[in-house]
C-alpha positions in Angstrom: -4.2 -12.8 -3.1 -5.6 -9.8 -5.0 -3.7 -6.7 -3.8 0.1 -6.1 -3.9 -0.1 -4.4 -0.5 -0.7 -7.8 1.1 3.0 -8.5 0.6 4.0 -5.3 2.3 1.7 -5.9 5.3 2.7 -9.6 5.6 6.4 -8.7 6.0 5.6 -5.7 8.1 3.9 -7.9 10.7 6.8 -10.4 10.7 9.0 -9.3 13.6 11.8 -11.6 12.5 12.1 -9.8 9.1 15.0 -7.3 9.3 14.8 -6.4 5.6 14.6 -2.7 4.6 14.3 -0.2 1.8 17.2 2.2 1.5 18.7 4.9 -0.6 21.8 7.1 -0.2 20.2 9.2 2.5 17.5 7.2 4.3 16.2 3.7 5.1 12.8 2.3 6.1 11.9 -1.1 7.5 8.9 -2.9 6.1 6.9 -1.7 9.1 8.0 1.9 8.7 7.3 1.8 5.0 3.8 0.4 5.7 3.0 3.2 8.2 4.3 5.9 5.8 2.3 4.5 2.9 -0.9 4.4 5.0 -0.5 8.0 6.0 -0.1 9.0 2.4 -2.9 6.7 1.3 -5.3 8.1 4.0 -4.6 11.6 2.8 -5.2 10.8 -0.8 -8.3 8.8 0.0 -10.0 11.9 1.3 -9.8 13.3 -2.3 -12.7 11.0 -3.1 -11.3 9.3 -6.2 -10.8 5.7 -7.1 -8.9 4.0 -9.9 -7.5 7.3 -11.1 -4.0 8.3 -12.1 -1.8 10.2 -9.6 1.5 11.5 -10.9 4.6 11.2 -8.7 7.1 13.9 -9.4 10.0 13.0 -7.1 13.6 12.0 -7.4 14.2 8.3 -7.1 14.2 7.5 -3.4 12.5 5.4 -0.8 10.2 8.4 -0.3 9.0 7.9 -3.8 8.4 4.2 -3.0 6.3 5.3 0.0 4.2 7.4 -2.4 3.7 4.5 -4.8 2.4 2.3 -2.0 0.4 5.2 -0.6 -1.4 5.8 -3.9 -2.2 2.1 -4.0 -3.6 2.2 -0.5 -5.9 5.0 -1.7 -7.4 2.7 -4.4 -5.7 4.7 -7.2 -2.7 4.0 -9.4 0.6 5.8 -9.6 2.5 7.3 -12.6 6.2 8.0 -12.0 7.4 11.2 -13.8 11.1 11.7 -14.5 12.1 15.0 -12.7 14.6 15.6 -15.4 12.0 15.9 -18.1 11.4 19.3 -19.6 8.1 20.8 -18.7 6.9 20.6 -22.3 7.4 16.9 -22.3 5.4 16.6 -19.0 2.6 18.6 -20.5 2.5 16.2 -23.4 2.1 13.3 -21.0 -0.5 15.1 -18.9 -2.5 15.9 -22.0 -3.0 12.1 -22.2 -3.0 11.3 -18.5 -5.0 14.2 -17.0 -4.0 13.1 -13.4 -6.3 13.8 -10.5 -3.3 14.7 -8.4 0.5 15.3 -8.4 2.8 14.5 -5.5 6.1 16.5 -5.4 8.7 18.0 -3.1 8.2 21.6 -1.9 11.4 22.8 -3.6 10.2 22.2 -7.2 10.8 25.0 -9.7 8.2 27.7 -9.8 7.2 27.0 -13.4 6.6 23.3 -12.6 4.7 24.3 -9.5 2.5 26.7 -11.3 1.6 24.0 -13.9 1.0 21.2 -11.4 -1.4 23.3 -9.3 -4.2 22.8 -11.8 -3.9 19.1 -11.1 -4.3 19.1 -7.3 -0.7 19.5 -6.2 0.3 17.9 -2.9 3.6 17.7 -1.2 5.3 14.6 0.2 6.3 16.4 3.4 2.7 17.2 4.2 1.2 13.9 3.2 3.6 12.0 5.4 2.3 13.9 8.5 -1.3 12.9 8.0 -3.2 10.7 10.4 -3.9 7.1 9.3 -7.5 6.3 8.8 -7.7 2.5 9.1 -11.4 2.3 8.6 -11.3 4.3 5.3 -8.4 2.2 4.0 -10.1 -1.0 5.0 -13.3 0.1 3.1 -11.2 0.8 0.0 -9.5 -2.6 0.3 -12.8 -4.5 0.5 -13.8 -3.0 -2.8 -10.6 -3.6 -4.6 -10.1 -6.5 -7.1 -7.0 -7.9 -8.7 -7.7 -6.3 -12.1 -7.6 -2.8 -10.6 -4.6 -0.8 -12.0 -1.5 -0.4 -9.9 0.6 1.8 -12.1 1.0 3.4 -15.6 4.5 3.8 -17.1 4.9 6.2 -20.0 7.1 5.1 -22.9 8.1 6.9 -26.1 5.6 6.8 -28.9 6.6 6.4 -32.6 4.5 9.5 -33.3 6.0 11.6 -30.5 3.0 11.1 -28.3 4.0 9.1 -25.1 2.1 5.9 -24.4 1.0 5.1 -20.9 1.1 1.3 -20.3 -1.4 0.4 -17.5 -0.7 -2.7 -15.4 -2.9 -4.3 -12.8 -2.4 -6.0 -9.5 -2.9 -9.5 -10.9 -0.1 -9.0 -13.5 2.4 -7.7 -11.0 1.6 -10.4 -8.4 2.0 -13.2 -11.0 5.3 -11.7 -12.2 6.6 -11.1 -8.7 5.9 -14.7 -7.7 7.8 -15.9 -10.8 10.8 -13.7 -9.9 10.8 -14.9 -6.3 10.6 -18.6 -7.2 12.8 -18.7 -10.2 15.7 -16.7 -8.6 15.2 -17.9 -5.0 14.6 -14.4 -3.6 14.1 -14.4 0.1 14.4 -12.3 3.2 18.2 -12.6 3.0 18.3 -11.2 -0.5 19.6 -7.6 -1.1 18.6 -6.3 -4.5 20.7 -3.5 -5.9 18.5 -1.3 -8.1 20.0 0.6 -11.1 17.0 1.4 -13.3 14.8 4.5 -12.8 11.3 3.9 -11.4 9.6 5.1 -14.6 11.3 2.2 -16.5 9.6 -1.2 -16.4 12.8 -3.1 -15.3 12.3 -1.5 -11.8 9.2 -3.6 -11.4 11.4 -6.7 -10.8 13.4 -4.8 -8.1 10.5 -3.3 -6.3 8.0 -6.1 -6.4 10.4 -9.1 -6.5 11.8 -7.7 -3.3 8.3 -7.0 -1.9 7.0 -10.5 -2.6 10.0 -12.1 -0.9 10.4 -9.7 2.0 13.8 -8.9 0.7 15.9 -5.7 1.1 16.0 -3.2 -1.7 19.0 -0.8 -2.1 18.6 2.1 -4.5 22.1 2.7 -5.9 23.1 6.3 -6.5 23.0 7.2 -10.2 26.4 8.9 -10.2 28.2 5.7 -9.2 27.5 4.2 -12.7 30.3 6.4 -14.0 32.8 5.1 -11.4 33.1 1.3 -11.5 35.6 1.0 -8.6 33.4 3.1 -6.3 30.3 1.2 -7.5 31.9 -2.2 -6.7 32.9 -0.9 -3.3 29.4 0.3 -2.7 27.9 -3.1 -3.7 30.3 -4.8 -1.3 29.6 -2.4 1.6 25.9 -2.9 1.2 26.3 -6.6 0.7 24.2 -6.6 -2.4 23.7 -10.1 -3.7 21.4 -9.7 -6.7 21.3 -7.1 -9.4 19.1 -6.5 -12.5 20.7 -3.9 -14.8 20.7 -2.8 -18.4 23.7 -4.2 -20.3 25.2 -0.7 -20.7 25.5 -0.4 -17.0 27.0 -3.8 -16.5 29.4 -3.5 -19.4 30.8 -0.3 -18.0 33.1 -2.4 -15.9 34.4 -4.0 -19.1 34.7 -0.7 -21.1 36.6 1.0 -18.2 38.9 -2.0 -17.9 37.8 -2.3 -14.2 36.7 -5.9 -14.2 40.1 -7.4 -13.3 40.4 -4.9 -10.4 37.2 -5.6 -8.5 36.0 -8.2 -6.1 32.3 -8.8 -5.4 32.2 -11.3 -2.6 28.5 -11.1 -1.9 27.1 -11.0 -5.4 25.4 -14.2 -6.4 23.0 -13.3 -9.2 23.4 -11.0 -12.2 20.3 -10.4 -14.4 20.2 -8.1 -17.4 17.6 -6.9 -19.9 16.5 -3.8 -21.9 19.0 -4.1 -24.8 21.3 -6.7 -26.4 24.2 -7.8 -24.1 27.4 -8.1 -26.2 28.5 -11.7 -25.6 32.2 -10.8 -25.3 31.4 -8.8 -22.2 29.4 -11.4 -20.4 32.1 -13.9 -21.3 34.6 -11.7 -19.4 32.2 -11.5 -16.4 31.8 -15.3 -16.4 35.6 -15.8 -16.5 36.2 -13.4 -13.6 33.2 -14.6 -11.5 32.4 -18.2 -12.6 30.1 -19.0 -9.6 27.6 -16.2 -10.2 24.3 -17.0 -11.8 23.8 -15.0 -15.1 20.4 -14.6 -16.7 19.3 -12.8 -19.9 15.7 -11.5 -19.5 13.5 -10.3 -22.3 10.2 -8.5 -22.7 8.6 -5.1 -23.2 6.8 -2.8 -20.7 3.5 -4.1 -22.2 4.0 -7.4 -20.4 4.8 -6.0 -17.0 8.5 -6.4 -17.5 9.6 -9.6 -19.1 8.1 -12.9 -20.3 11.1 -14.8 -21.6 14.4 -15.6 -19.9 17.6 -17.6 -20.3 19.9 -18.7 -17.5 23.4 -19.0 -19.0 24.2 -22.7 -18.8 26.8 -23.3 -21.5 29.8 -21.5 -23.2 29.4 -19.0 -26.0 31.9 -17.6 -28.5 32.2 -13.8 -28.6 30.4 -13.8 -31.9 27.4 -15.9 -30.8 24.3 -14.0 -29.8 22.9 -14.9 -26.4 19.5 -16.7 -26.4 16.6 -14.9 -24.9 15.5 -18.4 -24.0 12.1 -19.8 -23.1 8.9 -18.5 -21.5 8.4 -17.7 -17.9 5.8 -19.8 -15.9 2.2 -18.9 -16.9 3.4 -17.1 -20.0 3.1 -18.3 -23.6 5.0 -16.9 -26.6 4.8 -17.8 -30.2 6.3 -16.7 -33.5 4.2 -15.7 -36.5 5.8 -15.5 -39.9 5.3 -12.7 -42.4 2.6 -14.8 -44.2 0.7 -15.4 -40.9 1.8 -18.9 -40.2 3.1 -20.3 -36.9 6.9 -20.7 -36.9 8.2 -23.9 -35.3 11.4 -24.6 -37.2 14.8 -23.3 -36.2 16.3 -20.3 -38.0 12.9 -19.2 -39.4 12.2 -15.6 -38.4 8.9 -14.0 -37.4 7.2 -11.6 -35.1 6.9 -12.5 -31.4 3.4 -12.6 -29.8 2.9 -13.1 -26.1 -0.2 -14.1 -24.0 -0.8 -14.6 -20.4 -1.4 -12.8 -17.1 1.7 -10.7 -17.4 0.0 -8.7 -20.2 -0.7 -5.1 -19.5 -4.3 -3.7 -19.7 -3.4 -1.5 -22.7 -2.5 2.2 -23.2 -4.1 4.8 -21.0 -6.6 7.0 -22.8 -5.5 5.7 -26.2 -7.8 3.1 -27.7 -6.4 3.3 -31.2 -2.8 2.4 -30.2 -4.1 -0.3 -27.8 -6.1 -2.0 -30.6 -3.0 -1.9 -32.9 -0.9 -4.2 -30.6 -3.2 -5.8 -28.1 -5.0 -8.0 -30.6 -7.0 -11.1 -31.0 -4.8 -14.2 -31.0 -4.2 -14.9 -34.7 -4.1 -18.7 -33.9 -7.6 -18.6 -32.2 -10.8 -17.8 -34.0 -13.1 -19.5 -31.5 -13.3 -17.2 -28.6 -12.0 -13.8 -27.5 -8.3 -13.9 -26.4 -6.1 -10.8 -26.3 -2.4 -11.2 -27.0 0.4 -8.7 -27.3 2.0 -8.1 -30.7 5.5 -7.1 -29.7 7.1 -5.9 -32.9 10.2 -8.0 -32.1 11.6 -10.3 -34.7 12.9 -13.6 -33.2 13.7 -17.2 -34.2 14.4 -20.5 -32.6 17.9 -22.0 -32.4 18.7 -25.7 -32.5 18.2 -25.9 -28.7 14.6 -24.7 -29.0 15.5 -21.4 -27.5 14.4 -18.1 -28.8 17.0 -15.8 -30.4 16.4 -12.1 -30.7 17.0 -10.8 -34.2 15.9 -7.2 -34.0 12.9 -4.9 -33.9 10.4 -5.0 -36.7 11.0 -1.2 -37.2 14.8 -1.9 -37.4 14.2 -4.4 -40.2 15.0 -2.2 -43.3 15.4 -2.4 -47.0 18.9 -1.5 -48.3 20.1 -1.9 -51.9 16.9 -3.9 -52.6 17.6 -6.4 -49.8 15.9 -6.8 -46.4 18.4 -6.6 -43.6 18.4 -6.6 -39.8 20.5 -3.8 -38.3 21.0 -5.9 -35.2 22.9 -8.5 -37.2 25.4 -5.9 -38.2 25.7 -4.7 -34.6 26.3 -8.2 -33.3 29.1 -8.7 -35.8 30.9 -5.5 -35.0 30.3 -5.8 -31.2 32.2 -9.1 -31.3 35.4 -7.2 -32.0 37.5 -6.9 -28.8 38.5 -3.3 -29.8 34.9 -2.1 -30.0 33.3 -1.0 -26.8 29.8 -0.6 -28.2 28.1 0.1 -31.5 24.7 1.0 -33.0 23.5 1.0 -36.6 20.9 3.5 -38.0 19.7 3.9 -41.6 19.1 7.0 -43.5 16.3 6.0 -45.8 16.5 9.1 -47.9 20.1 8.3 -48.9 19.7 4.5 -48.6 22.7 4.7 -46.3 23.7 2.4 -43.3 25.5 4.4 -40.6 27.4 2.6 -37.9 28.4 4.5 -34.7 30.9 3.0 -32.4 33.2 3.6 -29.4 36.5 1.9 -28.7 40.0 1.7 -30.0 39.2 -0.1 -33.3 39.9 1.7 -36.5 37.3 2.0 -39.3 39.2 -0.3 -41.6 39.2 -3.1 -39.0 35.4 -2.8 -38.7 34.8 -2.8 -42.4 37.1 -5.8 -42.9 35.1 -7.7 -40.1 31.8 -6.9 -41.8 33.0 -8.0 -45.2 34.3 -11.3 -43.7 31.0 -12.1 -41.9 28.2 -10.4 -43.7 26.9 -10.0 -47.3 28.2 -7.0 -49.1 24.9 -5.2 -49.0 25.1 -5.3 -45.1 28.5 -3.6 -44.9 27.9 -0.1 -43.4 28.3 2.8 -45.8 29.5 5.2 -43.1 31.4 4.3 -39.9 31.6 7.1 -37.3 33.7 6.9 -34.1 32.4 8.6 -30.9 34.1 8.8 -27.5 30.9 7.6 -25.9 27.6 6.6 -27.4 24.8 8.8 -26.0 22.4 7.2 -23.5 18.7 7.9 -23.0 17.0 8.3 -19.6 16.8 4.5 -19.2 20.5 4.0 -19.6 20.2 2.5 -23.1 21.9 3.8 -26.3 19.9 6.7 -27.6 19.2 5.9 -31.3 17.2 9.1 -31.9 20.2 11.2 -30.7 22.5 9.3 -33.0 20.2 10.0 -36.0 20.3 13.7 -35.0 24.1 13.6 -34.9 24.2 12.0 -38.3 21.8 14.6 -39.8 23.7 17.6 -38.4 27.1 16.0 -39.3 30.0 15.1 -37.0 
């Protein structure tokens, strides 16, 4: 198998498959989705470009999915653009991307329309009416190979310049097969999607479902502020598998809704993207003990994840959940600060990952690509590219990996090296704390802890002094009604730093 569309066509031709793609307004069967994608692909194919980026500027919907598959049919790769981005941010992305086309809805704002027209602007409503050219699509397919790119996802860059992570068919196929086999996804599965399509976690939802011929249900964004409505929606749609960021999952805990809901169809809960407070997952396991829970870990640069842990034992609220062991056909290893391979438990180092899941690099950015897609430091005999993640991890006594923090969250304070994540884990274990995040003001050598919940500051300071060295106790503790979230549904650390700088 060398092209992701083979999944779509296989399940489209299976008359017994009743699975579908649906959002809040529409639904498509696999056959309908295939025909829609072929129409879009035929239209784009007439532009005469191959292996080029095409930006998709649509709200998350099954129409956007049809555009993704249509772009792939044309022999090009898609780039989802968040419609809520300010135009200036899109211009910054397009300066790097220089797409050969943009697909949008006809009702876009005039300033966006005027800007997109220089990039061959096309409208979904027009593309979907095009005639399918089977011979042209077949010609494109014959020339395609499994290392052709399928998409590019833009992530925030440390310098303010977005980085476009390019991923090929082979990586997505390998990942989708692992998802399907590890979590027993089949045509009876109904995946409830939470994450935006410009976020790598959506790759599991889209292509895990596609590989298995499963149904994919795009959950309306607004429901993630109303846990009772959300649980009713999941039950009504018979969703039996979800893969959400912990902030979305822990909303049920923070709103004290867990004891009020029933989820009779839900069988698997997967989470990734940020640290899951153990106290929250303990409450879920107590309420729904028969559900499978899995902690998944990995960056956009390895398709989505490469390490996972299926919860198989009890944890205290103060214990961090393991990120676990590697997926099939993935290898991960830890390199210490002095360049040695870490094999002992409780010894920290940077995580490196190798295998087919690896992305191709950053689009139109050789310098940043070479910084993190590097020669395997354990192999000096032949070329072997590995990804240098910037994540600090260690092994526990079970041989499982434990996430410690980001290398860029590892800071010096009062002459001591500390992990901000260790402070967060300590404070998050308090039942009266809903969520917390630490930042450091390097100019003032000041650790600032933001939190939400009913705990008072004295309680938090006391907990830190009981569990942590004195130099790790936050210098400032600031309570907020809610911690701000970024576009991916994770806590927005940059916004918290801005709040600290302007004062609260």
